Residue, then its C-alpha position, 0 to 999 in steps of 0.5 A: m447810303r447803300d441801304g436806301p430805298d433807291n438802291p436797286a441792289k437791295p433784295a426784294a421782300g420775300m427773297r430766301l436768304c438761307a436756312v436757320d440751321e446754316i447760322a451758328d447759335p449764336g452766330s451770323k451770316g453776311f449777304r452781298f447783292r449787286a445790281e450793276a454798279r450798286l451794292f447792298a450788304g447785309f447780315v443776319v444774327r441768330q440767337g436761339e430761334a431769333v434772327r435779326g437782320f442789319v445793314d452791314q455798315c458802321p453807323h460811325a464810319g460807314w464801312p462794313l462791320g465784318y467779313d466772312d460771316r464774322y460779325l460777332t465777338r468770340g463769345g457771341d454776345h455782341i456784334l463787333c465792328a472789325g474796323h475800330g472795335a465798337l460793340f453793339t448789342l445783338d439788337g443793334e444798339g451801340v454800347t462802346v465808343p465811338c458808336l455809343g448810343q448809335r444803332l445799326t440800320a435794321w434789315p427786316v427779315e423773318v423766319r418761316e418754316g426754318e428758313v430766313f427771308t427778307t420782308 
């Protein structure tokens, strides 16, 4: 799994990701980190002042959920798996098959003074 604690590409706590204003409201932004042959892929979702982070991996199929910062439905009310169309709430709970009842893996982030950081 790409997000495991032994993944050297996973960014350390305290890394600045972006300014909150760089994310549409509602909106999303993806991040990729590489260390040698390992990859960590994550994304953040903004809704108002709330920003949540997730590992960019479908819990059903294991592939990335989105691309080019596109992780939300057009209305911005759900996270969309681009691979098979499953929908997730903005807090990561699967609400349609094949991901119904499954959860996205959280990637802890926080907002400090208008900036998004890993925690």
